[in-house]
C-alpha positions in Angstrom: 1.4 8.5 -3.2 2.6 10.4 -6.7 4.7 8.7 -8.8 8.1 10.0 -10.4 9.9 8.5 -13.7 13.1 9.6 -15.1 15.4 9.2 -17.6 18.9 9.8 -19.7 19.9 7.5 -22.5 19.0 7.4 -26.2 14.9 7.2 -26.3 12.3 10.2 -26.2 12.8 11.3 -22.4 9.5 12.4 -23.5 7.6 8.8 -24.5 9.4 7.0 -22.1 8.2 9.4 -19.0 4.5 9.3 -20.1 4.2 5.5 -20.5 6.1 5.5 -17.7 3.6 7.6 -15.4 0.9 5.6 -17.0 2.4 2.5 -15.3 2.2 4.6 -12.2 -1.4 5.6 -11.8 -2.3 2.9 -9.8 -0.5 5.2 -6.8 -3.3 7.8 -7.4 -2.7 11.3 -8.4 -5.2 14.9 -9.0 -1.9 16.3 -11.6 0.3 15.5 -14.0 3.4 16.8 -15.6 6.8 16.7 -17.4 10.2 18.3 -17.9 12.5 17.5 -20.9 15.6 19.2 -21.8 15.6 19.7 -25.2 17.9 19.1 -27.6 18.4 23.1 -28.3 19.4 23.2 -24.5 16.0 24.6 -23.1 13.8 23.3 -20.3 10.7 22.6 -21.4 7.8 21.7 -19.3 4.5 20.8 -19.3 1.9 20.1 -16.7 -2.3 19.6 -16.1 -4.8 19.3 -13.2 -6.8 15.8 -13.6 -6.0 12.4 -15.1 -2.9 12.2 -17.5 -5.2 12.2 -20.5 -5.2 16.2 -19.9 -1.3 15.9 -20.1 -1.7 14.9 -23.2 -4.2 17.3 -24.7 -1.5 19.5 -23.7 0.8 18.4 -25.0 -0.7 17.7 -28.2 0.5 20.0 -31.1 3.9 20.4 -28.8 6.8 19.5 -30.2 9.9 17.9 -27.2 12.1 16.6 -28.1 15.0 15.4 -26.2 16.8 12.0 -24.3 16.6 13.6 -20.8 13.3 14.4 -19.0 11.4 13.2 -15.6 7.7 13.0 -14.8 5.2 13.1 -11.8 1.5 12.4 -10.8 1.1 14.8 -7.6 -1.5 13.8 -5.5 -2.2 17.2 -3.1 -0.6 17.6 0.3 0.1 21.6 0.3 -1.7 23.4 -2.0 -5.1 22.7 -4.2 -4.5 20.0 -6.9 -4.6 22.9 -9.9 -2.6 24.0 -13.0 -0.7 25.8 -10.8 0.7 23.3 -7.8 1.1 20.1 -10.5 4.7 19.4 -11.1 7.3 20.1 -11.9 8.3 23.0 -10.6 11.2 25.9 -12.0 13.9 28.2 -10.4 13.5 32.3 -11.0 15.3 31.9 -14.6 14.0 28.3 -15.9 17.0 26.2 -15.5 16.5 24.0 -12.4 13.1 21.4 -12.8 12.4 19.7 -10.2 9.7 17.0 -8.4 8.4 15.7 -5.2 7.1 13.1 -3.6 6.9 13.6 0.6 6.3 16.8 2.9 9.4 18.7 3.5 8.4 19.8 6.9 10.1 23.3 7.3 9.3 24.6 4.3 7.7 27.5 5.5 10.9 28.6 7.4 12.5 28.3 3.8 10.5 30.0 1.6 10.2 32.8 4.1 14.2 33.3 4.1 13.9 32.9 0.0 11.6 35.7 0.1 13.7 38.3 2.4 15.7 37.6 -1.0 13.3 38.6 -3.8 12.4 35.1 -4.8 8.7 35.0 -5.9 6.6 32.3 -5.5 4.3 30.7 -8.6 3.1 28.3 -6.6 1.5 27.4 -3.0 3.9 24.1 -2.8 6.4 22.7 -0.2 8.1 21.6 -3.5 9.0 24.9 -4.9 11.0 25.8 -2.1 13.8 22.7 -3.6 13.9 24.4 -7.1 15.2 28.0 -5.9 17.1 26.5 -2.8 19.0 24.7 -5.4 19.4 27.5 -7.9 20.7 29.6 -4.9 23.2 27.6 -4.0 24.0 26.8 -7.6 24.5 30.8 -7.9 26.5 31.1 -4.9 28.9 27.9 -4.9 29.8 27.5 -8.6 29.3 23.7 -8.3 27.5 21.5 -10.4 23.9 20.0 -9.5 24.7 17.0 -7.4 26.5 19.3 -4.8 23.9 21.9 -4.8 21.3 18.8 -4.2 23.8 17.7 -1.2 23.7 20.8 0.7 20.2 21.5 0.0 19.2 17.9 1.5 21.2 18.7 4.9 18.7 21.8 5.3 15.7 19.8 4.6 13.3 18.6 7.5 10.7 15.3 6.9 10.4 12.2 4.6 11.3 13.7 0.1 12.1 12.3 -3.1 13.3 14.6 -4.9 14.5 14.5 -8.5 16.1 17.9 -10.5 17.2 18.6 -13.7 19.6 21.0 -14.8 18.8 22.8 -18.1 23.0 23.5 -18.6 23.7 19.7 -17.7 21.4 17.9 -20.3 23.6 14.9 -19.5 22.7 13.7 -16.3 19.6 14.0 -13.5 20.0 14.4 -10.1 17.9 12.8 -7.4 17.9 12.2 -3.6 15.8 10.3 -1.0 14.3 10.2 2.8 12.2 8.0 4.0 10.5 8.2 0.3 10.6 5.1 -1.9 13.2 5.5 -5.3 15.1 3.2 -7.6 16.9 2.9 -10.7 16.9 0.9 -13.5 19.7 0.0 -15.1 19.6 -0.5 -19.0 22.3 -0.9 -21.8 23.4 2.6 -22.6 20.5 4.1 -20.7 19.5 4.6 -16.8 16.3 5.4 -15.3 14.6 6.2 -12.6 11.4 5.3 -11.0 9.0 5.6 -7.4 8.6 1.8 -8.7 9.8 -0.5 -10.6 6.6 -0.1 -12.7 8.2 2.9 -14.2 10.6 1.5 -16.2 10.0 -2.4 -16.1 8.8 -2.3 -20.4 12.6 -1.6 -20.9 15.0 -3.4 -18.1 14.8 -5.6 -15.1 18.0 -4.9 -13.4 17.2 -2.2 -10.1 19.0 -0.5 -7.4 17.3 0.6 -4.2 18.6 3.6 -2.9 19.2 4.1 0.6 18.1 5.8 3.5 19.9 10.0 3.2 21.6 9.2 -0.5 21.7 11.5 -3.4 22.4 9.8 -6.7 23.2 11.3 -10.4 22.2 8.9 -12.8 24.0 9.3 -16.7 23.6 6.9 -19.7 26.3 5.2 -18.8 25.6 4.6 -15.1 25.2 6.5 -11.8 27.1 7.4 -8.9 25.6 6.9 -5.1 27.3 8.9 -2.1 25.3 10.0 1.1 24.3 14.0 1.6 27.7 14.9 2.4 29.1 13.7 -1.0 30.6 10.4 0.9 30.7 7.4 -1.6 27.2 4.6 -0.9 26.0 1.6 -2.5 22.5 0.8 -3.0 20.7 -2.3 -3.1 20.7 -4.4 -6.7 17.9 -6.4 -7.4 16.8 -8.2 -10.3 12.9 -7.5 -10.9 11.3 -10.9 -10.7 7.1 -9.9 -12.5 6.8 -8.6 -15.7 5.2 -6.3 -17.8 2.5 -8.4 -18.7 1.9 -8.6 -14.7 1.1 -5.0 -14.7 -2.1 -5.2 -17.7 -5.0 -6.2 -17.1 -5.3 -10.0 -18.6 -8.9 -9.5 -20.2 -10.4 -8.1 -17.3 -12.3 -5.1 -17.3 -10.3 -3.5 -13.8 -6.7 -4.4 -12.4 -8.6 -5.5 -9.0 -11.2 -7.8 -10.5 -8.1 -9.7 -12.1 -6.2 -9.4 -8.5 -9.4 -10.7 -7.1 -9.0 -13.7 -8.9 -5.3 -14.1 -8.3 -5.7 -14.6 -4.6 -5.4 -18.4 -4.8 -2.5 -18.5 -6.3 -1.6 -15.6 -3.6 -1.8 -16.6 -0.6 -0.3 -20.6 -2.0 3.5 -18.4 -3.0 2.8 -16.6 0.3 2.9 -20.4 2.3 5.2 -21.6 0.1 8.4 -23.1 1.8 7.2 -21.9 5.2 7.1 -25.6 6.6 10.0 -27.6 5.8 11.8 -30.5 7.3 8.7 -30.4 9.7 9.3 -27.2 11.1 8.1 -24.2 10.7 10.5 -21.4 8.8 10.8 -17.7 8.3 13.1 -17.8 5.5 13.5 -13.9 5.3 13.6 -13.5 9.1 16.4 -13.9 10.3 15.4 -13.6 13.7 17.1 -16.3 15.8 14.2 -18.6 17.8 15.4 -17.4 20.9 14.1 -14.1 20.9 10.7 -15.4 19.5 11.0 -17.9 22.8 11.2 -15.0 25.1 7.9 -12.3 23.7 5.8 -12.0 26.4 3.7 -9.2 24.2 2.7 -8.6 21.0 1.8 -5.3 19.3 0.1 -5.1 15.7 0.9 -1.6 13.9 -0.9 -1.4 10.4 -3.4 1.3 8.7 -6.1 0.3 6.7 -7.0 -3.2 5.4 -3.2 -4.2 6.9 -5.1 -2.9 10.0 -7.7 -5.4 10.0 -5.3 -8.3 8.8 -3.9 -7.7 12.7 -6.9 -8.0 14.3 -7.3 -11.8 12.6 -3.3 -12.0 14.2 -4.7 -10.8 17.3 -7.2 -13.7 17.5 -4.7 -16.5 15.8 -1.8 -15.7 17.9 -3.4 -15.3 21.5 -5.4 -19.0 20.7 -2.0 -21.0 19.4 0.4 -19.2 21.7 -1.2 -17.6 25.4 0.8 -14.3 24.6 -1.1 -11.1 24.4 -1.9 -9.1 21.7 -2.8 -5.1 21.3 -3.5 -3.9 17.9 -2.8 -0.4 17.2 -3.4 2.2 14.2 -0.3 2.9 13.0 -0.9 6.4 13.1 -1.9 6.7 16.7 0.9 4.4 18.3 4.2 6.4 19.2 1.3 9.3 20.6 0.3 7.6 23.6 3.7 6.3 24.8 2.5 2.4 24.5 5.2 0.2 26.8 7.2 -2.0 25.2 10.6 -3.8 26.1 13.2 -6.1 25.1 10.5 -9.1 25.1 8.4 -7.4 22.9 7.8 -8.6 19.4 6.1 -5.4 17.1 4.2 -6.7 13.6 4.8 -3.9 11.5 2.2 -4.9 8.3 2.5 -2.8 4.9 1.9 -3.8 1.8 4.1 -1.1 -0.2 6.4 -0.9 3.0 6.8 2.9 2.9 3.8 3.2 4.4 4.8 6.6 6.7 2.4 6.0 9.7 3.7 2.3 9.9 7.4 3.7 9.5 7.0 6.1 11.9 5.5 3.7 14.3 8.7 1.2 13.4 10.8 3.8 14.3 9.2 4.3 17.4 9.7 0.7 18.4 12.5 0.0 17.7 13.9 3.4 19.9 12.2 1.0 23.0 14.3 -2.0 21.8 11.7 -3.7 21.0 12.5 -6.6 17.9 10.0 -5.8 15.2 9.2 -8.0 11.9 7.7 -6.7 8.8 4.7 -8.0 6.5 5.1 -6.5 3.1 4.9 -7.6 -0.6 7.4 -5.0 -1.6 11.3 -6.4 -1.6 13.5 -3.7 -0.1 10.9 -1.0 0.8 11.9 0.7 3.5 10.1 -0.9 6.7 11.6 -3.8 5.9 15.2 -2.5 6.2 14.6 -0.8 9.3 13.1 -3.8 11.1 15.0 -6.7 12.4 13.1 -9.3 10.2 10.6 -9.3 7.2 8.5 -11.9 6.4 7.1 -11.4 2.5 3.7 -11.8 1.1 4.0 -13.0 -3.1 1.0 -11.5 -4.0 3.0 -9.8 -6.9 2.2 -6.4 -7.9 -1.4 -5.5 -7.3 -2.3 -1.7 -8.9 -6.1 -1.9 -8.3 -5.6 1.1 -5.0 -8.1 -1.5 -3.1 -6.7 -4.3 -1.2 -8.1 -7.6 -2.2 -4.9 -9.8 -3.0 -2.4 -8.3 -0.7 -5.0 -8.2 2.3 -5.8 -12.0 2.1 -1.6 -12.7 1.5 -1.8 -10.2 5.3 -3.8 -12.6 6.3 -1.9 -15.7 5.5 1.1 -13.9 7.0 -0.1 -13.2 10.2 -1.4 -16.7 11.1 2.5 -17.8 9.8 3.9 -15.7 12.6 1.5 -17.4 15.0 2.5 -21.1 14.1 6.1 -19.5 14.7 5.6 -18.5 17.8 3.7 -21.3 18.8 6.3 -23.1 17.9 8.8 -21.3 19.2 7.2 -21.4 23.3 6.2 -25.1 23.0 2.7 -24.0 23.5 2.0 -26.8 20.2 3.4 -30.0 19.9 5.0 -30.5 16.5 2.1 -32.7 15.1 -0.5 -29.4 15.6 1.7 -27.5 13.6 2.3 -29.8 11.0 -1.8 -30.2 11.0 -2.4 -26.4 11.6 0.3 -25.3 8.5 -2.0 -28.2 6.5 -5.0 -26.6 6.8 -3.4 -22.9 5.6 -2.4 -25.1 2.7 -5.7 -26.0 1.7 -6.9 -22.6 1.6 -6.0 -21.6 -1.6 -8.2 -24.4 -3.3 -10.7 -22.8 -1.1 -10.4 -19.7 -1.8 -10.5 -20.8 -5.6 -14.2 -22.5 -4.8 -15.5 -19.1 -3.3 -14.5 -17.2 -6.4 -17.2 -20.0 -8.3 -19.9 -18.6 -6.9 -19.1 -15.1 -6.9 -21.8 -14.6 -9.8 -25.1 -14.9 -7.4 -22.7 -11.8 -5.3 -22.3 -10.3 -8.4 -26.1 -10.5 -9.3 -27.1 -9.3 -5.3 -25.2 -6.0 -6.1 -26.5 -4.5 -8.6 -29.8 -5.5 -6.6 -29.1 -3.5 -3.9 -26.8 -0.6 -5.3 -28.9 1.8 -4.8 -28.9 1.7 -0.9 -28.4 4.9 0.8 -26.1 2.8 3.3 -25.2 -0.9 3.9 -24.6 -2.4 7.6 -22.0 -5.1 8.9 -21.3 -7.6 11.5 -20.0 -10.3 12.4 -18.4 -11.8 15.9 -15.0 -12.8 16.6 -12.6 -12.8 13.4 -15.9 -12.1 11.4 -15.7 -8.6 12.6 -12.5 -7.5 11.8 -14.3 -9.1 8.2 -16.7 -7.5 8.4 -14.6 -3.6 9.0 -13.0 -5.0 6.1 -15.6 -5.3 3.8 -17.3 -2.4 5.1 -14.1 -0.1 3.8 -14.2 -1.8 0.5 -17.8 -0.1 0.1 -16.9 3.0 1.2 -13.7 3.2 -0.7 -15.3 2.0 -4.2 -18.8 2.9 -3.8 -18.7 6.3 -1.5 -21.5 4.6 0.1 -22.6 4.8 3.7 -21.2 1.5 5.4 -20.3 1.0 9.0 -19.2 -2.6 10.6 -20.6 -3.0 13.8 -19.3 -6.4 16.8 -22.6 -7.8 16.3 -22.9 -8.3 20.3 -23.3 -4.8 20.3 -26.3 -4.0 18.2 -28.5 -4.4 21.0 -26.6 -1.2 22.8 -26.8 1.5 20.3 -26.3 0.3 16.5 -30.0 -1.3 16.5 -31.1 2.2 16.5 -30.4 2.8 12.8 -32.1 -0.6 11.4 -34.7 0.5 9.0 -37.5 -1.7 6.3 -35.3 -3.1 3.5 -31.6 -1.6 4.4 -29.0 -4.5 4.0 -27.7 -5.8 6.3 -24.7 -8.3 5.2 -23.8 -10.2 8.4 -20.4 -12.4 8.3 -21.7 -15.8 10.5 -19.0 -17.8 12.3 -19.4 -21.7 11.5 -22.1 -23.8 13.5 -18.7 -26.3 13.8 -15.8 -24.0 15.1 -17.6 -21.5 17.5 -21.6 -23.0 18.1 -22.1 -20.1 21.3 -20.9 -18.0 18.9 -23.4 -19.2 16.1 -26.4 -18.8 18.4 -26.1 -16.0 19.4 -25.8 -14.9 15.8 -28.6 -16.3 14.6 -30.1 -14.1 17.9 -28.4 -10.9 16.3 -30.1 -12.0 12.4 -33.7 -12.4 14.2 -33.6 -9.0 16.2 -32.4 -7.6 12.5 -34.9 -9.1 10.6 -37.7 -7.9 12.9 -36.7 -4.6 12.5 -37.2 -4.9 8.5 -33.6 -5.3 7.3 -32.7 -7.2 4.8 -29.9 -9.8 5.7 -27.4 -11.2 3.8 -25.7 -14.0 5.3 -22.4 -15.4 4.5 -22.1 -18.8 6.2 -20.6 -22.0 5.7 -22.1 -24.4 3.2 -24.7 -27.3 5.0 -25.8 -24.1 7.2 -29.5 -24.3 7.3 -30.0 -22.2 10.4 -28.3 -19.8 8.9 -30.0 -20.3 5.4 -33.3 -20.3 7.8 -32.9 -17.2 8.8 -31.4 -15.1 5.9 -33.0 -12.9 3.3 -30.2 -14.2 0.9 -27.4 -16.4 1.6 -23.9 -16.5 0.3 -22.1 -19.4 1.2 -18.3 -20.0 1.7 -16.6 -23.8 2.0 -16.2 -25.4 5.5 -12.8 -24.2 6.7 -11.4 -24.0 10.8 -12.5 -20.5 12.2 -9.4 -18.9 12.5 -8.6 -19.7 8.8 -12.3 -18.1 7.6 -11.3 -14.6 7.2 -9.4 -15.9 4.1 -12.9 -17.0 2.5 -15.4 -15.0 3.7 -13.7 -11.8 2.6 -13.7 -13.3 -0.8 -17.7 -12.1 -0.8 -17.1 -8.4 0.1 -14.7 -8.1 -2.5 -16.9 -9.0 -5.0 -19.7 -7.5 -3.5 -17.9 -3.5 -3.6 -16.9 -4.2 -6.7 -19.7 -4.8 -8.5 -22.1 -2.4 -6.5 -19.5 0.8 -7.7 -19.6 -0.8 -10.9 -23.4 -0.8 -11.1 -23.4 3.4 -10.0 -19.9 4.1 -12.9 -17.7 4.5 -10.7 -14.1 3.6 -11.9 -13.2 1.1 -9.4 -9.2 1.1 -10.1 -8.7 4.3 -8.9 -11.4 5.6 -6.3 -11.2 9.2 -5.5 -9.0 11.0 -2.9 -7.3 7.6 -2.3 -3.4 6.2 -3.1 -1.9 3.1 -2.8 0.8 4.0 -0.9 0.2 6.6 1.9 3.9 7.5 1.7 3.1 10.7 3.9 1.7 11.4 7.8 
């Protein structure tokens, strides 16, 4: 959520910053702005509500030169998404400019203090307080920007990334972070800042991740890193292992379409190196197997699509290990005071590793002495760093806001965790573990085959695109898939979509069934769950009897499902617990095609952000 770019070097700062903001558009935003210290020593800013194209028009015909600058794409929290509240914000004298991600929780108190000093605010944001506080600190101390930023950060409460320019010192930029992502890019005679590496990947693959409560001053010849009290600090150096092409559309009209097609390789890469010498190995985990052996309860905490992956984890872990599993929305977890202890394993799932609700759930679990295992797609992110262990998915960058390849990679990852627990606790023999993992390794080919059959789904999607609502039903692991299908349709097509456990239809939701209403049914395999298969056939009959259009996702060759379906979508026959890896695919395609038919941008759905870094 929100995007930040900073640059000091020999290039045109404006060009670097604006192009960096374009590469961060996937994070979601409602305004954009830039600040550059020009060659004549003035601080020049431009900002505009709406897309970056609006900012481009604002900049047209304006000369902004300089080699030190920063930019920001804002996702509104405090103050409406308009020109007035767009970043950057400046102090009363136009010396200091600031851009900010996150929320400053004590801003009202700080704003009141500043107003009593005679400061007049020109926005409705919490962010503007920082510009005035830093300016006041500089005036009082006569010090340098980095010292002033450290002093102000010690007063701030909440989660934030701050980047600041000082008109009087154009050779550097100062930035700070607390519980909000920030990385450096190290080039030859130039240094970059970004919310993530996409901001500067065109120029360098050498990066440094800032730690918690750190302040950095970047210059063309390097950087200086300290904590909030000025003590020297160390960041985490790493090399970016994907290139600019990976963040481009590759010939597809939308990133999401490209990323949907990348799911076979994303799942294969996530599975790679996790079965060595006949043993499940969690190579990024660093947990002693003895810890897993002592686990007597598992909590999964996550948000959005990651929560649905957690529901699938519950089925697999309980079936393979007989350990009770609870799946919680991360936003609710700590507020209900869950019962945790040293024998509790908390699995925190987050694509970005910066999801604020999940991060706070991790911190609560750690406070209660539970063991925390993160599942994450972003190397070195905050949630993995604060967890006891991490299992990285290797889906690569996902630009589309709606999760596709990151979701299926998360499903693969939670299945690995389930097998690792079964191995550690001895609830499955070695040959059983080997067979289950072999089934997992076959899934990329099954996903690829499912994608090859997607044209019929696209045709169906165009037929039902004008429907006022679509319902989804499923049982067992089909229910989380139904939830994911409904979420995708809400996110992309802005349609009313609801998912129900099929057995609950008769307890109320069946009242929603009416003539021609599309109802998507995620059908269990007749081999894997014959009892549930029969019950689902009864559900379909109930739905059909009331005139609805039944769209059934079923295993190839399921003649009974074909008999009851208005439209049949076939997927390869796979083990039940692994079936979400194929049954999810048609629902992604369905949602994307309906959204396109309705004229919406499927990469940038309204009101949504890729990484939700505020509670």
